[in-house]
All heavy atoms as a GROMACS GRO file, in nm:
protein
  602
    1MET      N    1   9.180   8.875  12.501
    1MET     CA    2   9.130   8.934  12.624
    1MET      C    3   9.014   9.026  12.590
    1MET      O    4   9.008   9.084  12.484
    1MET     CB    5   9.242   9.009  12.696
    1MET     CG    6   9.202   9.057  12.833
    1MET     SD    7   9.330   9.150  12.919
    1MET     CE    8   9.425   9.017  12.986
    2ASP      N    9   8.926   9.041  12.681
    2ASP     CA   10   8.810   9.126  12.667
    2ASP      C   11   8.851   9.273  12.653
    2ASP      O   12   8.933   9.323  12.730
    2ASP     CB   13   8.722   9.107  12.791
    2ASP     CG   14   8.592   9.183  12.783
    2ASP    OD1   15   8.595   9.306  12.796
    2ASP    OD2   16   8.489   9.118  12.763
    3LYS      N   17   8.794   9.342  12.556
    3LYS     CA   18   8.828   9.482  12.528
    3LYS      C   19   8.802   9.572  12.650
    3LYS      O   20   8.881   9.662  12.678
    3LYS     CB   21   8.749   9.531  12.406
    3LYS     CG   22   8.772   9.674  12.370
    3LYS     CD   23   8.912   9.697  12.320
    3LYS     CE   24   8.927   9.840  12.274
    3LYS     NZ   25   9.063   9.881  12.260
    4ILE      N   26   8.696   9.547  12.721
    4ILE     CA   27   8.664   9.628  12.839
    4ILE      C   28   8.772   9.610  12.946
    4ILE      O   29   8.815   9.708  13.008
    4ILE     CB   30   8.524   9.592  12.894
    4ILE    CG1   31   8.417   9.631  12.792
    4ILE    CG2   32   8.499   9.660  13.029
    4ILE    CD1   33   8.279   9.580  12.824
    5ILE      N   34   8.816   9.488  12.965
    5ILE     CA   35   8.921   9.460  13.064
    5ILE      C   36   9.052   9.526  13.023
    5ILE      O   37   9.120   9.589  13.105
    5ILE     CB   38   8.939   9.309  13.086
    5ILE    CG1   39   8.813   9.251  13.151
    5ILE    CG2   40   9.062   9.280  13.171
    5ILE    CD1   41   8.810   9.101  13.159
    6GLU      N   42   9.088   9.514  12.894
    6GLU     CA   43   9.212   9.576  12.846
    6GLU      C   44   9.208   9.728  12.864
    6GLU      O   45   9.309   9.789  12.901
    6GLU     CB   46   9.237   9.541  12.700
    6GLU     CG   47   9.280   9.398  12.680
    6GLU     CD   48   9.310   9.367  12.535
    6GLU    OE1   49   9.264   9.440  12.445
    6GLU    OE2   50   9.381   9.269  12.512
    7THR      N   51   9.095   9.787  12.838
    7THR     CA   52   9.080   9.932  12.854
    7THR      C   53   9.093   9.971  13.000
    7THR      O   54   9.158  10.072  13.033
    7THR     CB   55   8.944   9.978  12.797
    7THR    OG1   56   8.938   9.941  12.659
    7THR    CG2   57   8.926  10.128  12.810
    8LYS      N   58   9.035   9.893  13.090
    8LYS     CA   59   9.044   9.922  13.234
    8LYS      C   60   9.188   9.910  13.284
    8LYS      O   61   9.236   9.997  13.356
    8LYS     CB   62   8.951   9.826  13.311
    8LYS     CG   63   8.951   9.849  13.459
    8LYS     CD   64   8.897   9.984  13.497
    8LYS     CE   65   8.893   9.997  13.648
    8LYS     NZ   66   8.879  10.135  13.690
    9ILE      N   67   9.257   9.804  13.244
    9ILE     CA   68   9.396   9.785  13.284
    9ILE      C   69   9.483   9.898  13.229
    9ILE      O   70   9.568   9.952  13.299
    9ILE     CB   71   9.448   9.646  13.241
    9ILE    CG1   72   9.378   9.537  13.322
    9ILE    CG2   73   9.600   9.637  13.257
    9ILE    CD1   74   9.403   9.397  13.274
   10GLY      N   75   9.460   9.935  13.104
   10GLY     CA   76   9.532  10.047  13.045
   10GLY      C   77   9.510  10.176  13.121
   10GLY      O   78   9.603  10.253  13.144
   11GLY      N   79   9.387  10.199  13.161
   11GLY     CA   80   9.355  10.318  13.241
   11GLY      C   81   9.426  10.315  13.376
   11GLY      O   82   9.471  10.419  13.425
   12ASN      N   83   9.435  10.197  13.435
   12ASN     CA   84   9.507  10.183  13.562
   12ASN      C   85   9.654  10.220  13.544
   12ASN      O   86   9.711  10.291  13.627
   12ASN     CB   87   9.497  10.040  13.616
   12ASN     CG   88   9.358  10.001  13.658
   12ASN    OD1   89   9.273  10.086  13.682
   12ASN    ND2   90   9.332   9.872  13.666
   13ILE      N   91   9.712  10.173  13.436
   13ILE     CA   92   9.853  10.204  13.410
   13ILE      C   93   9.872  10.353  13.388
   13ILE      O   94   9.966  10.413  13.442
   13ILE     CB   95   9.905  10.121  13.291
   13ILE    CG1   96   9.910   9.974  13.330
   13ILE    CG2   97  10.042  10.172  13.244
   13ILE    CD1   98   9.934   9.878  13.216
   14ARG      N   99   9.782  10.415  13.313
   14ARG     CA  100   9.791  10.560  13.291
   14ARG      C  101   9.782  10.634  13.425
   14ARG      O  102   9.862  10.724  13.452
   14ARG     CB  103   9.681  10.607  13.196
   14ARG     CG  104   9.686  10.759  13.172
   14ARG     CD  105   9.578  10.806  13.075
   14ARG     NE  106   9.445  10.773  13.121
   14ARG     CZ  107   9.364  10.684  13.064
   14ARG    NH1  108   9.400  10.619  12.955
   14ARG    NH2  109   9.244  10.659  13.114
   15ARG      N  110   9.686  10.596  13.508
   15ARG     CA  111   9.668  10.662  13.638
   15ARG      C  112   9.794  10.645  13.724
   15ARG      O  113   9.843  10.742  13.783
   15ARG     CB  114   9.546  10.604  13.710
   15ARG     CG  115   9.522  10.660  13.849
   15ARG     CD  116   9.403  10.596  13.917
   15ARG     NE  117   9.402  10.450  13.914
   15ARG     CZ  118   9.474  10.373  13.995
   15ARG    NH1  119   9.554  10.426  14.085
   15ARG    NH2  120   9.467  10.241  13.989
   16LEU      N  121   9.847  10.524  13.729
   16LEU     CA  122   9.967  10.499  13.810
   16LEU      C  123  10.087  10.576  13.757
   16LEU      O  124  10.168  10.628  13.834
   16LEU     CB  125   9.997  10.348  13.813
   16LEU     CG  126   9.895  10.263  13.889
   16LEU    CD1  127   9.913  10.116  13.855
   16LEU    CD2  128   9.906  10.287  14.039
   17ARG      N  129  10.097  10.587  13.626
   17ARG     CA  130  10.206  10.664  13.563
   17ARG      C  131  10.194  10.811  13.602
   17ARG      O  132  10.293  10.875  13.638
   17ARG     CB  133  10.201  10.647  13.411
   17ARG     CG  134  10.303  10.735  13.338
   17ARG     CD  135  10.292  10.722  13.188
   17ARG     NE  136  10.162  10.752  13.131
   17ARG     CZ  137  10.114  10.876  13.116
   17ARG    NH1  138  10.183  10.982  13.154
   17ARG    NH2  139   9.995  10.895  13.060
   18GLU      N  140  10.074  10.864  13.595
   18GLU     CA  141  10.052  11.004  13.628
   18GLU      C  142  10.079  11.031  13.776
   18GLU      O  143  10.138  11.133  13.811
   18GLU     CB  144   9.910  11.047  13.590
   18GLU     CG  145   9.890  11.052  13.439
   18GLU     CD  146   9.746  11.075  13.397
   18GLU    OE1  147   9.655  11.063  13.482
   18GLU    OE2  148   9.724  11.102  13.278
   19VAL      N  149  10.037  10.940  13.863
   19VAL     CA  150  10.064  10.954  14.006
   19VAL      C  151  10.215  10.955  14.031
   19VAL      O  152  10.264  11.028  14.118
   19VAL     CB  153   9.995  10.840  14.087
   19VAL    CG1  154  10.048  10.832  14.228
   19VAL    CG2  155   9.845  10.859  14.087
   20ALA      N  156  10.288  10.875  13.953
   20ALA     CA  157  10.434  10.870  13.966
   20ALA      C  158  10.501  10.993  13.906
   20ALA      O  159  10.622  11.011  13.920
   20ALA     CB  160  10.488  10.743  13.901
   21GLY      N  161  10.423  11.077  13.839
   21GLY     CA  162  10.477  11.200  13.781
   21GLY      C  163  10.559  11.177  13.655
   21GLY      O  164  10.649  11.256  13.625
   22LEU      N  165  10.527  11.072  13.581
   22LEU     CA  166  10.601  11.038  13.460
   22LEU      C  167  10.518  11.061  13.335
   22LEU      O  168  10.397  11.036  13.336
   22LEU     CB  169  10.645  10.891  13.462
   22LEU     CG  170  10.740  10.849  13.574
   22LEU    CD1  171  10.755  10.698  13.576
   22LEU    CD2  172  10.875  10.916  13.557
   23THR      N  173  10.582  11.106  13.229
   23THR     CA  174  10.517  11.112  13.099
   23THR      C  175  10.530  10.975  13.034
   23THR      O  176  10.608  10.890  13.078
   23THR     CB  177  10.584  11.217  13.008
   23THR    OG1  178  10.718  11.174  12.981
   23THR    CG2  179  10.583  11.355  13.071
   24GLN      N  180  10.456  10.954  12.926
   24GLN     CA  181  10.470  10.828  12.852
   24GLN      C  182  10.613  10.813  12.802
   24GLN      O  183  10.670  10.703  12.807
   24GLN     CB  184  10.372  10.824  12.734
   24GLN     CG  185  10.229  10.810  12.775
   24GLN     CD  186  10.134  10.816  12.657
   24GLN    OE1  187  10.169  10.862  12.549
   24GLN    NE2  188  10.011  10.772  12.679
   25GLU      N  189  10.671  10.920  12.755
   25GLU     CA  190  10.809  10.917  12.705
   25GLU      C  191  10.907  10.879  12.815
   25GLU      O  192  10.997  10.796  12.794
   25GLU     CB  193  10.846  11.054  12.647
   25GLU     CG  194  10.979  11.056  12.575
   25GLU     CD  195  10.981  10.974  12.447
   25GLU    OE1  196  10.881  10.975  12.373
   25GLU    OE2  197  11.083  10.908  12.421
   26GLN      N  198  10.890  10.936  12.933
   26GLN     CA  199  10.980  10.905  13.045
   26GLN      C  200  10.966  10.760  13.089
   26GLN      O  201  11.065  10.692  13.115
   26GLN     CB  202  10.952  10.998  13.163
   26GLN     CG  203  10.992  11.140  13.138
   26GLN     CD  204  10.938  11.236  13.244
   26GLN    OE1  205  10.827  11.217  13.297
   26GLN    NE2  206  11.015  11.339  13.275
   27LEU      N  207  10.841  10.712  13.096
   27LEU     CA  208  10.819  10.574  13.138
   27LEU      C  209  10.875  10.477  13.037
   27LEU      O  210  10.943  10.380  13.074
   27LEU     CB  211  10.670  10.547  13.162
   27LEU     CG  212  10.634  10.405  13.206
   27LEU    CD1  213  10.713  10.362  13.330
   27LEU    CD2  214  10.483  10.395  13.230
   28SER      N  215  10.852  10.499  12.910
   28SER     CA  216  10.905  10.408  12.808
   28SER      C  217  11.058  10.411  12.808
   28SER      O  218  11.122  10.307  12.794
   28SER     CB  219  10.848  10.439  12.669
   28SER     OG  220  10.889  10.565  12.624
   29ALA      N  221  11.118  10.528  12.830
   29ALA     CA  222  11.264  10.538  12.836
   29ALA      C  223  11.320  10.459  12.955
   29ALA      O  224  11.421  10.388  12.942
   29ALA     CB  225  11.308  10.684  12.845
   30ARG      N  226  11.254  10.468  13.069
   30ARG     CA  227  11.298  10.392  13.187
   30ARG      C  228  11.284  10.242  13.163
   30ARG      O  229  11.370  10.164  13.204
   30ARG     CB  230  11.222  10.436  13.311
   30ARG     CG  231  11.268  10.577  13.352
   30ARG     CD  232  11.219  10.625  13.483
   30ARG     NE  233  11.247  10.536  13.594
   30ARG     CZ  234  11.199  10.556  13.715
   30ARG    NH1  235  11.121  10.660  13.739
   30ARG    NH2  236  11.226  10.474  13.812
   31MET      N  237  11.176  10.203  13.096
   31MET     CA  238  11.159  10.061  13.066
   31MET      C  239  11.267  10.014  12.969
   31MET      O  240  11.319   9.903  12.982
   31MET     CB  241  11.019  10.035  13.010
   31MET     CG  242  10.910  10.055  13.115
   31MET     SD  243  10.743  10.031  13.053
   31MET     CE  244  10.738   9.853  13.041
   32GLN      N  245  11.303  10.097  12.873
   32GLN     CA  246  11.408  10.063  12.777
   32GLN      C  247  11.543  10.046  12.845
   32GLN      O  248  11.618   9.954  12.812
   32GLN     CB  249  11.417  10.169  12.667
   32GLN     CG  250  11.298  10.166  12.573
   32GLN     CD  251  11.293  10.286  12.479
   32GLN    OE1  252  11.389  10.361  12.468
   32GLN    NE2  253  11.180  10.303  12.413
   33THR      N  254  11.572  10.131  12.944
   33THR     CA  255  11.700  10.117  13.014
   33THR      C  256  11.706   9.989  13.097
   33THR      O  257  11.813   9.942  13.130
   33THR     CB  258  11.730  10.238  13.106
   33THR    OG1  259  11.630  10.247  13.207
   33THR    CG2  260  11.738  10.367  13.027
   34GLU      N  261  11.588   9.933  13.126
   34GLU     CA  262  11.580   9.806  13.200
   34GLU      C  263  11.576   9.686  13.104
   34GLU      O  264  11.557   9.573  13.148
   34GLU     CB  265  11.456   9.805  13.290
   34GLU     CG  266  11.459   9.906  13.401
   34GLU     CD  267  11.541   9.861  13.521
   34GLU    OE1  268  11.569   9.740  13.533
   34GLU    OE2  269  11.576   9.947  13.603
   35GLY      N  270  11.589   9.712  12.974
   35GLY     CA  271  11.596   9.604  12.877
   35GLY      C  272  11.466   9.568  12.808
   35GLY      O  273  11.459   9.469  12.736
   36CYS      N  274  11.362   9.648  12.828
   36CYS     CA  275  11.233   9.622  12.765
   36CYS      C  276  11.218   9.712  12.643
   36CYS      O  277  11.218   9.835  12.656
   36CYS     CB  278  11.121   9.649  12.865
   36CYS     SG  279  10.956   9.612  12.802
   37ASP      N  280  11.206   9.653  12.527
   37ASP     CA  281  11.196   9.729  12.403
   37ASP      C  282  11.053   9.776  12.380
   37ASP      O  283  10.973   9.709  12.316
   37ASP     CB  284  11.244   9.643  12.286
   37ASP     CG  285  11.252   9.720  12.156
   37ASP    OD1  286  11.266   9.844  12.162
   37ASP    OD2  287  11.246   9.657  12.049
   38ILE      N  288  11.022   9.892  12.436
   38ILE     CA  289  10.887   9.948  12.423
   38ILE      C  290  10.899  10.095  12.386
   38ILE      O  291  10.982  10.167  12.440
   38ILE     CB  292  10.805   9.929  12.553
   38ILE    CG1  293  10.658   9.968  12.532
   38ILE    CG2  294  10.867  10.004  12.669
   38ILE    CD1  295  10.565   9.927  12.643
   39THR      N  296  10.816  10.137  12.294
   39THR     CA  297  10.816  10.277  12.250
   39THR      C  298  10.706  10.354  12.324
   39THR      O  299  10.616  10.296  12.384
   39THR     CB  300  10.789  10.288  12.100
   39THR    OG1  301  10.658  10.235  12.073
   39THR    CG2  302  10.894  10.211  12.019
   40ARG      N  303  10.713  10.485  12.316
   40ARG     CA  304  10.609  10.569  12.374
   40ARG      C  305  10.476  10.539  12.307
   40ARG      O  306  10.372  10.532  12.370
   40ARG     CB  307  10.644  10.719  12.359
   40ARG     CG  308  10.545  10.807  12.435
   40ARG     CD  309  10.508  10.935  12.363
   40ARG     NE  310  10.470  10.921  12.226
   40ARG     CZ  311  10.346  10.894  12.182
   40ARG    NH1  312  10.247  10.873  12.266
   40ARG    NH2  313  10.321  10.886  12.054
   41SER      N  314  10.479  10.517  12.176
   41SER     CA  315  10.358  10.486  12.101
   41SER      C  316  10.294  10.354  12.149
   41SER      O  317  10.172  10.346  12.164
   41SER     CB  318  10.391  10.476  11.952
   41SER     OG  319  10.278  10.437  11.879
   42ALA      N  320  10.377  10.254  12.175
   42ALA     CA  321  10.324  10.126  12.225
   42ALA      C  322  10.263  10.145  12.364
   42ALA      O  323  10.157  10.089  12.393
   42ALA     CB  324  10.435  10.021  12.229
   43LEU      N  325  10.328  10.224  12.446
   43LEU     CA  326  10.275  10.252  12.580
   43LEU      C  327  10.141  10.325  12.570
   43LEU      O  328  10.047  10.294  12.643
   43LEU     CB  329  10.376  10.334  12.661
   43LEU     CG  330  10.341  10.359  12.807
   43LEU    CD1  331  10.321  10.229  12.884
   43LEU    CD2  332  10.450  10.443  12.872
   44ALA      N  333  10.132  10.419  12.478
   44ALA     CA  334  10.005  10.492  12.458
   44ALA      C  335   9.894  10.395  12.417
   44ALA      O  336   9.781  10.406  12.466
   44ALA     CB  337  10.022  10.600  12.353
   45LYS      N  338   9.925  10.298  12.332
   45LYS     CA  339   9.826  10.200  12.289
   45LYS      C  340   9.784  10.110  12.405
   45LYS      O  341   9.666  10.074  12.418
   45LYS     CB  342   9.881  10.116  12.174
   45LYS     CG  343   9.888  10.194  12.045
   45LYS     CD  344   9.944  10.111  11.932
   45LYS     CE  345   9.952  10.194  11.804
   45LYS     NZ  346  10.008  10.116  11.693
   46ILE      N  347   9.878  10.075  12.492
   46ILE     CA  348   9.845   9.995  12.610
   46ILE      C  349   9.748  10.073  12.699
   46ILE      O  350   9.648  10.018  12.747
   46ILE     CB  351   9.972   9.957  12.689
   46ILE    CG1  352  10.054   9.854  12.610
   46ILE    CG2  353   9.938   9.906  12.828
   46ILE    CD1  354  10.193   9.831  12.664
   47GLU      N  355   9.775  10.200  12.717
   47GLU     CA  356   9.692  10.282  12.807
   47GLU      C  357   9.548  10.299  12.758
   47GLU      O  358   9.460  10.325  12.839
   47GLU     CB  359   9.758  10.420  12.828
   47GLU     CG  360   9.882  10.413  12.914
   47GLU     CD  361   9.939  10.549  12.947
   47GLU    OE1  362   9.885  10.652  12.900
   47GLU    OE2  363  10.039  10.554  13.021
   48VAL      N  364   9.526  10.284  12.628
   48VAL     CA  365   9.388  10.295  12.577
   48VAL      C  366   9.330  10.159  12.540
   48VAL      O  367   9.222  10.150  12.481
   48VAL     CB  368   9.378  10.394  12.459
   48VAL    CG1  369   9.411  10.535  12.504
   48VAL    CG2  370   9.464  10.350  12.342
   49GLY      N  371   9.401  10.052  12.575
   49GLY     CA  372   9.350   9.918  12.552
   49GLY      C  373   9.362   9.866  12.410
   49GLY      O  374   9.293   9.772  12.373
   50GLN      N  375   9.450   9.924  12.332
   50GLN     CA  376   9.467   9.881  12.192
   50GLN      C  377   9.583   9.783  12.173
   50GLN      O  378   9.604   9.734  12.063
   50GLN     CB  379   9.490  10.002  12.101
   50GLN     CG  380   9.371  10.091  12.090
   50GLN     CD  381   9.399  10.210  12.000
   50GLN    OE1  382   9.511  10.238  11.962
   50GLN    NE2  383   9.294  10.283  11.966
   51ARG      N  384   9.659   9.756  12.278
   51ARG     CA  385   9.773   9.665  12.268
   51ARG      C  386   9.781   9.582  12.395
   51ARG      O  387   9.758   9.632  12.506
   51ARG     CB  388   9.903   9.743  12.249
   51ARG     CG  389  10.027   9.656  12.238
   51ARG     CD  390  10.151   9.745  12.229
   51ARG     NE  391  10.276   9.676  12.235
   51ARG     CZ  392  10.334   9.628  12.345
   51ARG    NH1  393  10.272   9.636  12.462
   51ARG    NH2  394  10.451   9.571  12.340
   52HIS      N  395   9.813   9.454  12.376
   52HIS     CA  396   9.828   9.363  12.490
   52HIS      C  397   9.958   9.392  12.565
   52HIS      O  398  10.054   9.443  12.509
   52HIS     CB  399   9.833   9.217  12.444
   52HIS     CG  400   9.709   9.171  12.376
   52HIS    ND1  401   9.589   9.157  12.441
   52HIS    CD2  402   9.686   9.136  12.248
   52HIS    CE1  403   9.497   9.115  12.357
   52HIS    NE2  404   9.553   9.102  12.238
   53LEU      N  405   9.960   9.355  12.691
   53LEU     CA  406  10.080   9.364  12.774
   53LEU      C  407  10.153   9.230  12.773
   53LEU      O  408  10.090   9.124  12.776
   53LEU     CB  409  10.041   9.394  12.919
   53LEU     CG  410  10.010   9.538  12.954
   53LEU    CD1  411   9.934   9.544  13.084
   53LEU    CD2  412  10.137   9.618  12.960
   54TYR      N  413  10.284   9.235  12.771
   54TYR     CA  414  10.366   9.115  12.780
   54TYR      C  415  10.413   9.100  12.925
   54TYR      O  416  10.425   9.200  12.998
   54TYR     CB  417  10.486   9.125  12.686
   54TYR     CG  418  10.446   9.123  12.541
   54TYR    CD1  419  10.438   9.240  12.468
   54TYR    CD2  420  10.411   9.003  12.478
   54TYR    CE1  421  10.399   9.239  12.334
   54TYR    CE2  422  10.372   9.001  12.345
   54TYR     CZ  423  10.366   9.119  12.274
   54TYR     OH  424  10.327   9.117  12.142
   55PRO      N  425  10.439   8.977  12.968
   55PRO     CA  426  10.479   8.955  13.108
   55PRO      C  427  10.597   9.041  13.154
   55PRO      O  428  10.594   9.096  13.264
   55PRO     CB  429  10.513   8.806  13.113
   55PRO     CG  430  10.426   8.747  13.006
   55PRO     CD  431  10.424   8.850  12.896
   56ASP      N  432  10.700   9.054  13.070
   56ASP     CA  433  10.816   9.134  13.113
   56ASP      C  434  10.778   9.280  13.131
   56ASP      O  435  10.832   9.350  13.218
   56ASP     CB  436  10.933   9.119  13.016
   56ASP     CG  437  10.902   9.162  12.874
   56ASP    OD1  438  10.785   9.153  12.832
   56ASP    OD2  439  10.997   9.204  12.804
   57GLU      N  440  10.683   9.328  13.052
   57GLU     CA  441  10.636   9.466  13.066
   57GLU      C  442  10.561   9.486  13.197
   57GLU      O  443  10.579   9.587  13.265
   57GLU     CB  444  10.546   9.504  12.948
   57GLU     CG  445  10.618   9.506  12.815
   57GLU     CD  446  10.526   9.515  12.696
   57GLU    OE1  447  10.404   9.490  12.709
   57GLU    OE2  448  10.577   9.547  12.587
   58ILE      N  449  10.480   9.390  13.232
   58ILE     CA  450  10.403   9.398  13.356
   58ILE      C  451  10.497   9.402  13.477
   58ILE      O  452  10.480   9.484  13.568
   58ILE     CB  453  10.305   9.279  13.369
   58ILE    CG1  454  10.203   9.283  13.255
   58ILE    CG2  455  10.236   9.279  13.505
   58ILE    CD1  456  10.124   9.155  13.239
   59ILE      N  457  10.598   9.317  13.475
   59ILE     CA  458  10.695   9.312  13.585
   59ILE      C  459  10.767   9.446  13.599
   59ILE      O  460  10.782   9.499  13.709
   59ILE     CB  461  10.795   9.197  13.563
   59ILE    CG1  462  10.722   9.063  13.578
   59ILE    CG2  463  10.912   9.207  13.660
   59ILE    CD1  464  10.800   8.943  13.527
   60LEU      N  465  10.810   9.503  13.487
   60LEU     CA  466  10.880   9.632  13.491
   60LEU      C  467  10.788   9.746  13.532
   60LEU      O  468  10.830   9.836  13.606
   60LEU     CB  469  10.944   9.663  13.356
   60LEU     CG  470  11.083   9.606  13.335
   60LEU    CD1  471  11.133   9.638  13.195
   60LEU    CD2  472  11.180   9.658  13.438
   61LEU      N  473  10.666   9.745  13.484
   61LEU     CA  474  10.572   9.849  13.524
   61LEU      C  475  10.552   9.848  13.675
   61LEU      O  476  10.552   9.953  13.739
   61LEU     CB  477  10.438   9.832  13.452
   61LEU     CG  478  10.436   9.871  13.305
   61LEU    CD1  479  10.310   9.821  13.238
   61LEU    CD2  480  10.450  10.022  13.290
   62LYS      N  481  10.537   9.731  13.732
   62LYS     CA  482  10.521   9.718  13.877
   62LYS      C  483  10.641   9.779  13.948
   62LYS      O  484  10.627   9.854  14.044
   62LYS     CB  485  10.504   9.572  13.917
   62LYS     CG  486  10.493   9.551  14.067
   62LYS     CD  487  10.496   9.402  14.099
   62LYS     CE  488  10.488   9.375  14.247
   62LYS     NZ  489  10.603   9.421  14.323
   63LYS      N  490  10.761   9.746  13.900
   63LYS     CA  491  10.884   9.794  13.962
   63LYS      C  492  10.900   9.946  13.947
   63LYS      O  493  10.922  10.016  14.046
   63LYS     CB  494  11.004   9.723  13.898
   63LYS     CG  495  11.138   9.770  13.947
   63LYS     CD  496  11.249   9.698  13.873
   63LYS     CE  497  11.386   9.757  13.910
   63LYS     NZ  498  11.493   9.694  13.834
   64ILE      N  499  10.888   9.996  13.826
   64ILE     CA  500  10.912  10.138  13.799
   64ILE      C  501  10.805  10.227  13.863
   64ILE      O  502  10.836  10.333  13.918
   64ILE     CB  503  10.922  10.164  13.648
   64ILE    CG1  504  11.048  10.096  13.592
   64ILE    CG2  505  10.924  10.313  13.617
   64ILE    CD1  506  11.054  10.091  13.440
   65LEU      N  507  10.680  10.182  13.857
   65LEU     CA  508  10.571  10.261  13.913
   65LEU      C  509  10.554  10.240  14.064
   65LEU      O  510  10.467  10.301  14.126
   65LEU     CB  511  10.440  10.230  13.840
   65LEU     CG  512  10.441  10.266  13.690
   65LEU    CD1  513  10.313  10.219  13.624
   65LEU    CD2  514  10.463  10.415  13.671
   66LYS      N  515  10.635  10.151  14.120
   66LYS     CA  516  10.634  10.123  14.264
   66LYS      C  517  10.492  10.093  14.312
   66LYS      O  518  10.437  10.160  14.400
   66LYS     CB  519  10.696  10.238  14.342
   66LYS     CG  520  10.841  10.260  14.306
   66LYS     CD  521  10.900  10.375  14.380
   66LYS     CE  522  11.045  10.387  14.338
   66LYS     NZ  523  11.098  10.519  14.343
   67THR      N  524  10.433   9.992  14.250
   67THR     CA  525  10.295   9.956  14.280
   67THR      C  526  10.284   9.806  14.298
   67THR      O  527  10.384   9.734  14.296
   67THR     CB  528  10.201  10.006  14.168
   67THR    OG1  529  10.067   9.993  14.211
   67THR    CG2  530  10.223   9.934  14.036
   68GLU      N  531  10.165   9.760  14.316
   68GLU     CA  532  10.136   9.617  14.331
   68GLU      C  533  10.061   9.568  14.208
   68GLU      O  534   9.994   9.646  14.140
   68GLU     CB  535  10.051   9.593  14.457
   68GLU     CG  536  10.118   9.636  14.586
   68GLU     CD  537  10.245   9.559  14.616
   68GLU    OE1  538  10.251   9.437  14.584
   68GLU    OE2  539  10.339   9.619  14.669
   69TYR      N  540  10.070   9.440  14.182
   69TYR     CA  541   9.997   9.383  14.068
   69TYR      C  542   9.848   9.408  14.082
   69TYR      O  543   9.780   9.434  13.983
   69TYR     CB  544  10.024   9.232  14.055
   69TYR     CG  545  10.166   9.200  14.016
   69TYR    CD1  546  10.247   9.125  14.099
   69TYR    CD2  547  10.218   9.244  13.894
   69TYR    CE1  548  10.377   9.095  14.063
   69TYR    CE2  549  10.349   9.214  13.858
   69TYR     CZ  550  10.429   9.139  13.943
   69TYR     OH  551  10.557   9.111  13.906
   70SER      N  552   9.798   9.406  14.204
   70SER     CA  553   9.654   9.429  14.225
   70SER      C  554   9.611   9.566  14.177
   70SER      O  555   9.498   9.583  14.133
   70SER     CB  556   9.618   9.408  14.372
   70SER     OG  557   9.688   9.500  14.453
   71GLU      N  558   9.699   9.665  14.184
   71GLU     CA  559   9.667   9.800  14.136
   71GLU      C  560   9.666   9.805  13.983
   71GLU      O  561   9.586   9.876  13.924
   71GLU     CB  562   9.766   9.902  14.192
   71GLU     CG  563   9.749   9.928  14.339
   71GLU     CD  564   9.611   9.986  14.372
   71GLU    OE1  565   9.568  10.081  14.306
   71GLU    OE2  566   9.547   9.933  14.464
   72ILE      N  567   9.754   9.729  13.922
   72ILE     CA  568   9.758   9.725  13.775
   72ILE      C  569   9.633   9.654  13.722
   72ILE      O  570   9.572   9.699  13.625
   72ILE     CB  571   9.886   9.653  13.726
   72ILE    CG1  572  10.010   9.737  13.762
   72ILE    CG2  573   9.880   9.628  13.574
   72ILE    CD1  574  10.143   9.667  13.737
   73PHE      N  575   9.595   9.544  13.786
   73PHE     CA  576   9.486   9.462  13.735
   73PHE      C  577   9.351   9.487  13.801
   73PHE      O  578   9.258   9.411  13.784
   73PHE     CB  579   9.523   9.313  13.750
   73PHE     CG  580   9.636   9.273  13.661
   73PHE    CD1  581   9.762   9.247  13.714
   73PHE    CD2  582   9.620   9.266  13.524
   73PHE    CE1  583   9.867   9.212  13.632
   73PHE    CE2  584   9.725   9.232  13.441
   73PHE     CZ  585   9.850   9.204  13.495
   74LYS      N  586   9.339   9.597  13.875
   74LYS     CA  587   9.212   9.632  13.940
   74LYS      C  588   9.104   9.652  13.834
   74LYS      O  589   9.120   9.727  13.741
   74LYS     CB  590   9.230   9.760  14.022
   74LYS     CG  591   9.108   9.796  14.105
   74LYS     CD  592   9.129   9.928  14.175
   74LYS     CE  593   9.225   9.914  14.291
   74LYS     NZ  594   9.234  10.041  14.368
   75ILE      N  595   8.993   9.582  13.852
   75ILE     CA  596   8.885   9.590  13.753
   75ILE      C  597   8.772   9.675  13.806
   75ILE      O  598   8.726   9.681  13.907
   75ILE     CB  599   8.832   9.448  13.718
   75ILE    CG1  600   8.945   9.364  13.661
   75ILE    CG2  601   8.716   9.456  13.621
   75ILE    CD1  602   9.006   9.417  13.531
   0.00000   0.00000   0.00000
C-alpha cells in the first residue's frame, strides 16, 4: 500500500481514538478482550503508517470506536 495512504488512515484511527477518549493502551486492551492480538506498540505503528491493518483489526476498530468504514478510510 502507498505510504501516504497508510499514514492518512493511521491518522484517521488516531483521531477517532482520541475523539472516543481512549489511549492507545485502552484501545489495544479492548481489542484484546475481543480476541484480537494487538499490542499498544502495534497500534502506535498503525497510527503513524508503519504497520498494515488486518481485516479483523479494521472490523474491531469500527465497532469499538463506533464509527463507519468511510471515516477510517477517509483520504
